[in-house]
C-alpha positions as CSV (number, residue, x, y, z in Angstrom):
1,X,-9.1,12.6,-18.3
2,X,-9.6,8.5,-18.0
3,X,-7.6,6.6,-15.2
4,X,-7.3,9.2,-12.6
5,X,-7.3,8.4,-9.1
6,X,-10.9,9.6,-8.5
7,X,-12.2,6.7,-10.9
8,X,-10.8,3.9,-8.8
9,X,-12.5,3.0,-5.5
10,X,-8.8,3.4,-3.6
11,X,-8.4,3.3,0.3
12,X,-5.2,5.1,1.3
13,X,-4.3,5.8,4.7
14,X,-0.9,7.9,4.8
15,X,-0.7,7.7,8.7
16,X,2.0,6.0,10.3
17,X,0.5,2.6,11.7
18,X,3.7,1.1,13.7
19,X,6.5,2.7,15.8
20,X,10.0,1.9,15.4
21,X,10.9,-1.7,15.7
22,X,7.3,-3.0,16.4
23,X,6.6,-6.2,14.9
24,X,4.3,-6.4,12.1
25,X,2.4,-9.2,10.6
26,X,2.0,-8.2,7.2
27,X,0.1,-11.8,6.2
28,X,-2.6,-11.0,8.9
29,X,-2.8,-7.1,7.8
30,X,-3.6,-8.3,4.2
31,X,-5.9,-11.4,5.1
32,X,-7.9,-8.8,7.0
33,X,-8.4,-6.3,4.3
34,X,-11.5,-6.2,2.9
35,X,-10.8,-3.5,0.3
36,X,-10.1,-4.3,-3.6
37,X,-7.4,-1.7,-3.3
38,X,-5.7,-0.8,0.0
39,X,-2.8,1.1,0.8
40,X,-1.5,1.7,4.5
41,X,1.6,3.3,5.7
42,X,3.1,1.0,8.2
43,X,6.0,2.8,9.6
44,X,9.1,5.1,9.0
45,X,12.6,4.1,7.8
46,X,15.0,7.1,8.0
47,X,13.6,9.5,5.5
48,X,11.0,7.0,3.7
49,X,8.0,5.4,4.6
50,X,7.2,1.5,4.2
51,X,3.3,0.8,3.1
52,X,1.3,-2.2,2.5
53,X,-0.7,-2.3,-0.7
54,X,-3.6,-4.9,-1.2
55,X,-4.5,-5.2,-4.7
56,X,-7.1,-7.3,-6.4
57,X,-7.1,-7.1,-10.2
58,X,-5.3,-4.7,-12.2
59,X,-3.9,-1.2,-10.8
60,X,-3.9,1.8,-13.1
61,X,-0.3,2.7,-14.3
62,X,1.0,6.0,-12.5
63,X,4.4,7.4,-11.3
64,X,6.0,9.5,-8.8
65,X,8.6,11.7,-10.5
66,X,9.6,13.4,-7.1
67,X,10.4,10.1,-5.2
68,X,12.3,6.9,-5.2
69,X,9.9,3.8,-4.9
70,X,10.5,0.2,-3.9
71,X,7.8,-2.4,-4.1
72,X,8.0,-5.8,-2.4
73,X,5.4,-8.1,-3.8
74,X,3.8,-10.9,-2.3
75,X,1.0,-12.8,-4.1
76,X,-1.8,-14.9,-2.5
77,X,-4.1,-17.5,-4.3
78,X,-7.7,-16.6,-3.5
């Protein structure tokens, strides 16, 4: 089937990168990213996780039926 995750060169890290109340420089993380599609779990907030996604170009449509999701989108000129 087309448009499955294996069809895209995603780099996904599910490990929690920062501790509670640790300062996160999101702009620096995004600027340092060398992948076209990159996803890093940054921290935990209660029973949820906060992830940084760096996406260049189109990202395939998908959904997670069993989870609530929140997207905070920041765009940058290239």
